[in-house]
C-alpha positions as semicolon CSV with decimal commas, in nm:
position;residue;x (nm);y (nm);z (nm)
1;S;0,000;0,000;0,000
2;I;0,104;0,363;-0,041
3;S;0,120;0,416;0,336
4;K;0,373;0,132;0,378
5;L;0,587;0,274;0,097
6;I;0,577;0,618;0,259
7;R;0,693;0,478;0,593
8;F;0,968;0,281;0,420
9;G;1,091;0,598;0,247
10;E;1,074;0,797;0,568
11;R;1,291;0,537;0,739
12;L;1,551;0,583;0,464
13;R;1,568;0,956;0,543
14;Y;1,517;0,946;0,920
15;K;1,758;0,707;1,089
16;G;1,905;0,671;1,436
17;A;1,787;0,940;1,674
18;E;1,563;1,093;1,405
19;A;1,369;0,768;1,354
20;V;1,111;0,900;1,602
21;Y;0,963;1,102;1,313
22;A;0,934;0,818;1,060
23;D;0,602;0,671;1,171
24;Y;0,364;0,911;1,000
25;N;0,210;0,835;0,662
26;H;-0,051;1,105;0,607
27;A;-0,110;1,477;0,648
28;A;-0,418;1,691;0,589
29;I;-0,535;2,049;0,642
30;L;-0,807;2,108;0,900
31;I;-1,024;2,374;0,734
32;D;-1,288;2,400;1,006
33;R;-1,391;2,198;1,312
34;F;-1,547;1,925;1,101
35;H;-1,357;1,898;0,769
36;V;-1,012;1,841;0,624
37;I;-0,870;1,884;0,278
38;E;-0,646;1,592;0,194
39;A;-0,472;1,426;-0,097
40;L;-0,574;1,062;-0,124
41;A;-0,515;0,799;-0,394
42;D;-0,828;0,927;-0,572
43;G;-0,709;1,288;-0,560
44;V;-0,750;1,598;-0,343
45;T;-1,084;1,607;-0,166
46;I;-1,273;1,758;0,127
47;S;-1,342;1,490;0,386
48;P;-1,530;1,487;0,715
49;L;-1,297;1,478;1,013
50;S;-1,528;1,215;1,160
51;K;-1,381;0,956;0,921
52;Y;-1,076;0,958;1,149
53;A;-1,276;0,903;1,469
54;D;-1,130;0,554;1,520
55;I;-0,778;0,643;1,408
56;E;-0,515;0,812;1,621
57;Y;-0,416;1,146;1,472
58;I;-0,243;1,464;1,583
59;V;-0,367;1,819;1,519
60;I;-0,089;2,073;1,480
61;T;-0,164;2,443;1,505
62;A;0,070;2,633;1,277
63;D;0,089;3,006;1,335
64;P;0,193;3,233;1,049
65;I;0,559;3,333;1,049
66;G;0,651;3,696;1,117
67;T;0,320;3,818;1,258
68;S;0,127;3,801;1,583
69;P;-0,099;3,491;1,583
70;D;-0,404;3,704;1,677
71;S;-0,348;3,981;1,422
72;D;-0,553;4,062;1,114
73;A;-0,246;3,973;0,906
74;A;-0,237;3,624;1,062
75;F;-0,605;3,577;0,977
76;V;-0,537;3,673;0,615
77;L;-0,236;3,439;0,593
78;R;-0,437;3,148;0,737
79;S;-0,716;3,225;0,491
80;N;-0,463;3,220;0,207
81;A;-0,346;2,874;0,317
82;V;-0,702;2,736;0,329
83;D;-0,790;2,905;-0,003
84;F;-0,485;2,740;-0,161
85;A;-0,599;2,400;-0,035
86;H;-0,954;2,462;-0,163
87;N;-0,811;2,546;-0,505
88;C;-0,632;2,209;-0,510
89;V;-0,954;2,010;-0,461
90;G;-0,995;1,787;-0,765
91;E;-0,625;1,760;-0,845
92;K;-0,485;1,412;-0,898
93;Y;-0,272;1,228;-0,644
94;G;0,099;1,260;-0,726
95;L;0,213;0,899;-0,760
96;L;0,498;1,024;-0,978
97;T;0,598;1,264;-0,700
98;D;0,614;0,967;-0,464
99;L;0,835;0,793;-0,722
100;C;1,059;1,102;-0,745
101;I;1,099;1,111;-0,367
102;A;1,178;0,738;-0,364
103;V;1,445;0,776;-0,634
104;G;1,602;1,062;-0,441
105;L;1,601;0,866;-0,115
106;V;1,756;0,558;-0,271
107;T;2,020;0,742;-0,475
108;G;2,085;1,025;-0,230
109;G;2,069;1,258;-0,528
110;G;1,896;1,582;-0,600
111;L;1,688;1,449;-0,889
112;S;1,348;1,613;-0,869
113;F;1,052;1,590;-1,100
114;G;0,677;1,615;-1,080
115;F;0,374;1,725;-1,273
116;N;0,149;2,028;-1,233
117;G;-0,197;1,935;-1,113
118;Q;-0,073;1,642;-0,903
119;V;-0,008;1,653;-0,532
120;I;0,079;1,427;-0,238
121;C;-0,078;1,472;0,105
122;S;0,220;1,622;0,286
123;G;0,313;1,830;-0,019
124;L;-0,035;1,982;-0,012
125;V;0,011;2,075;0,354
126;A;0,363;2,212;0,295
127;C;0,250;2,426;-0,001
128;A;-0,037;2,563;0,211
129;L;0,208;2,641;0,494
130;E;0,421;2,839;0,247
131;R;0,128;3,082;0,221
132;M;0,181;3,146;0,593
133;G;0,551;3,223;0,557
134;Y;0,704;2,878;0,614
135;N;1,024;2,799;0,428
136;F;1,110;2,440;0,341
137;N;1,461;2,497;0,206
138;P;1,648;2,301;0,093
139;R;1,356;2,077;-0,008
140;N;1,085;2,139;-0,264
141;P;0,765;2,179;-0,057
142;S;0,567;1,960;-0,297
143;E;0,804;1,674;-0,208
144;I;0,785;1,708;0,171
145;M;0,700;1,379;0,345
146;P;0,479;1,342;0,655
147;A;0,794;1,267;0,858
148;D;0,942;1,601;0,748
149;L;0,637;1,778;0,890
150;A;0,657;1,569;1,208
151;C;1,024;1,657;1,247
152;C;0,976;2,027;1,194
153;F;0,685;2,050;1,434
154;E;0,867;1,813;1,674
155;I;0,595;1,546;1,674
156;R;0,778;1,236;1,792
157;N;0,655;0,879;1,781
158;E;0,618;0,800;2,152
159;L;0,692;0,433;2,090
160;A;1,039;0,509;1,956
161;I;1,320;0,410;2,188
162;E;1,571;0,685;2,113
163;E;1,529;1,056;2,172
164;A;1,566;1,283;1,870
165;K;1,889;1,476;1,923
166;S;1,981;1,611;1,580
167;H;1,838;1,905;1,393
168;C;1,552;1,880;1,151
169;P;1,677;1,862;0,789
170;V;1,402;2,106;0,685
171;N;1,398;2,448;0,850
172;L;1,043;2,576;0,890
173;G;1,119;2,864;1,122
174;E;1,252;3,125;0,884
175;P;1,042;3,342;0,652
176;A;1,031;3,249;0,285
């Protein structure tokens, strides 16, 4: 399944102390209290949050970079992120993007390719976060994996034995 391949790829990137981040295989954008926008095998869709009622998940609140979280500017930036996600509804799932990430993980190279109009779940979230000032350098945000998001927001797998001691390979904290 796609989720097993994602976890396998994450374990290629996150080893040793960083392995605590390599247990996540999905990401979505909470657009209100009851709905998420997510990229699934059938494409980008709006789904009820209730479909995850029997599945453990983590909600991360991401504040816009460079502005007070309660400001009018923060509201506009959050709205931009949600609007971006809404505009992606109907796009195809990026199986070729998954392949590109896999090739890069196996070869250790910087080969990157993808197609407009296709998106993976964590890439959708990362591209929405860009609208709030997040910077994913040196990685292409459309190729961010769920483990990259977990690392950058310091969401550790509690079942992991080792503590994460190294720095996240993607720096989210600096403005784009």
